[in-house]
C-alpha positions in Angstrom: 39.4 21.7 103.6 36.8 21.1 100.7 39.0 23.7 98.4 42.3 21.8 99.9 41.2 18.2 98.9 40.0 19.1 95.8 42.5 21.6 94.4 45.1 19.2 96.0 43.6 16.1 93.2 43.0 18.7 90.2 46.8 19.8 90.9 47.7 16.1 90.7 45.7 15.1 87.9 47.1 18.3 85.9 50.7 16.9 86.5 49.8 13.4 85.6 48.3 14.4 82.5 51.6 16.4 81.5 54.1 14.4 82.8 53.0 11.0 81.3 51.2 12.1 78.3 52.5 15.4 77.8 49.1 16.6 77.8 48.4 19.8 79.5 44.8 19.7 81.2 43.1 23.1 82.4 42.4 23.8 85.7 38.8 23.9 85.5 38.6 20.6 83.4 40.6 19.3 85.9 38.2 20.2 89.1 35.4 19.3 87.5 37.0 16.0 86.3 37.9 15.9 90.7 34.3 16.4 91.3 33.0 13.4 89.1 35.8 11.1 90.6 34.5 12.2 93.4 30.8 10.9 92.9 29.3 14.2 91.8 27.6 15.4 88.5 29.9 18.9 88.7 31.9 20.9 90.4 28.8 23.2 91.9 27.0 20.1 93.0 30.3 19.1 94.9 30.3 22.9 96.3 26.8 23.0 97.2 26.9 19.9 99.0 25.5 19.9 102.8 24.3 16.4 103.1 28.1 14.6 102.7 30.5 18.0 102.0 33.7 16.3 100.6 35.1 18.4 103.8 34.3 15.3 106.1 36.5 13.1 104.4 38.9 13.6 107.6 36.2 12.0 109.6 35.6 8.9 107.0 37.0 5.5 108.7 36.1 3.9 105.5 37.6 5.4 101.8 36.1 4.3 98.9 38.0 5.3 95.9 36.6 3.3 93.1 34.6 6.1 91.2 31.9 5.1 88.8 32.8 4.7 85.3 29.5 6.1 83.6 29.7 9.2 85.8 33.0 10.0 84.8 33.0 8.5 81.2 30.1 11.4 80.9 31.8 14.1 82.2 34.7 13.4 79.9 32.6 13.6 76.9 30.8 17.0 77.8 33.8 18.9 78.7 34.6 20.7 75.9 38.5 20.9 74.0 39.7 18.2 75.8 42.6 15.9 74.0 41.6 12.7 72.2 44.6 11.9 73.5 43.9 11.4 77.2 43.8 7.8 78.7 40.5 6.2 80.4 39.2 7.1 83.0 40.8 4.3 85.3 44.0 5.4 84.2 43.1 9.3 85.2 42.0 7.9 89.0 45.6 7.7 89.8 46.6 10.7 89.4 43.1 12.2 90.4 43.4 9.6 93.9 47.3 10.1 94.6 47.1 13.2 96.9 45.0 11.3 99.1 46.4 8.0 98.8 50.1 10.0 99.7 48.2 11.5 103.0 49.2 9.3 106.0 46.1 10.5 108.0 44.2 8.2 105.5 46.4 5.3 106.0 44.6 2.0 106.5 41.3 3.6 105.9 41.3 3.2 101.8 39.6 0.3 99.7 39.6 0.0 96.4 35.9 -1.3 96.1 33.0 -2.1 98.4 33.4 -5.7 97.9 36.9 -5.6 99.1 35.3 -3.7 102.5 33.0 -6.3 102.7 35.2 -9.3 102.2 37.8 -7.9 104.8 34.9 -8.0 107.0 34.2 -11.6 106.5 37.7 -12.6 107.0 36.9 -10.7 110.9 33.9 -13.2 111.1 36.2 -16.4 109.9 38.6 -15.2 112.5 35.6 -15.0 115.2 34.9 -18.3 114.3 38.2 -20.0 114.9 38.2 -17.9 118.1 35.2 -20.6 119.2 37.0 -23.7 117.9 35.8 -23.6 114.1 38.7 -23.2 111.6 36.8 -21.8 108.9 39.7 -22.3 107.0 39.4 -25.9 106.7 35.9 -25.7 105.4 34.8 -25.4 101.9 32.5 -22.4 102.3 31.6 -19.9 100.0 30.5 -16.3 100.4 28.7 -14.2 97.7 28.6 -10.1 98.0 25.7 -7.8 97.4 26.2 -4.1 96.9 22.7 -1.1 96.8 24.0 2.1 96.9 22.0 5.2 97.8 22.6 8.9 98.4 22.8 8.5 102.3 24.6 4.5 102.5 25.9 1.8 100.8 24.7 -1.8 101.8 26.7 -4.8 101.3 25.2 -7.8 102.1 27.8 -11.1 102.4 26.2 -14.4 102.4 27.6 -17.4 103.3 27.1 -21.3 102.4 28.6 -24.2 103.5 27.9 -27.1 101.0 25.9 -29.9 101.1 28.4 -32.2 102.4 29.4 -30.5 105.1 29.7 -32.8 108.5 28.4 -29.3 110.4 25.0 -28.2 111.0 25.8 -25.0 111.5 24.3 -22.4 109.4 26.5 -18.9 109.3 24.1 -17.3 105.9 24.5 -13.6 105.9 25.8 -10.8 107.6 24.3 -7.0 106.4 26.8 -4.2 106.2 25.9 -0.6 106.4 27.8 2.0 105.3 26.5 5.0 106.0 27.8 8.1 103.4 29.5 11.0 105.1 31.7 12.7 102.5 30.5 12.9 98.8 30.5 9.4 97.1 33.9 8.1 98.7 33.9 8.6 102.7 31.7 6.6 104.9 31.5 6.2 108.6 32.3 3.2 110.7 31.1 -0.4 109.3 27.4 -1.4 111.2 27.4 -5.3 110.5 24.3 -7.3 111.4 24.7 -10.6 111.7 22.1 -13.7 110.8 22.2 -16.9 112.0 20.3 -20.1 110.7 20.8 -23.8 111.6 18.9 -26.2 109.0 19.9 -29.2 107.0 22.6 -28.4 104.1 20.5 -30.9 101.7 17.2 -28.7 102.1 16.4 -27.4 98.5 14.2 -24.7 99.9 16.3 -23.9 102.6 17.1 -20.3 101.6 13.5 -19.7 100.3 11.9 -20.4 103.5 14.4 -18.3 105.5 13.9 -15.6 103.0 17.7 -15.4 102.1 17.4 -14.9 98.6 
């Protein structure tokens, strides 16, 4: 599947630039750009990857179609004889990812970014609170998402804060979400969420410091 998915995306990119901008794109250039959109420095790196090969995309439960602009832009600059009329990398992404978006087997698994995936879990947690008689929607709650990525996983920390004027003394302070990477820089296995509950006074200015939240 490694060559099938990369070829499909490369062909899609070539058709995208030709049909929308009348710009022909060499097959070799298209494959190099697709590799960058999958999180690799080059097509050779994509082919050589044994730890998180792109052919495991079929097994991914979460697919993040959010390319690294520095990586893609650097590849666009380093490839020779590319048309200066090519649209920016965020526009080209539509052509690259089109086969993945259109494939029904990936339906419900695709997210535009890690932040959006994390916030989806926030909504699930909100529903759980409602099941216990707490309607999150009626509270002026705040959430913040911190994201760290490594070669093996993405770690997202969702932080919840109830404002100081709330009448409820419960603080649901954070959820650490681990996404093990299994397919290039875009395919991840199922969310592993580790919630942490805190109880305390809302007006305590040192609350976050005491509990090591920040």
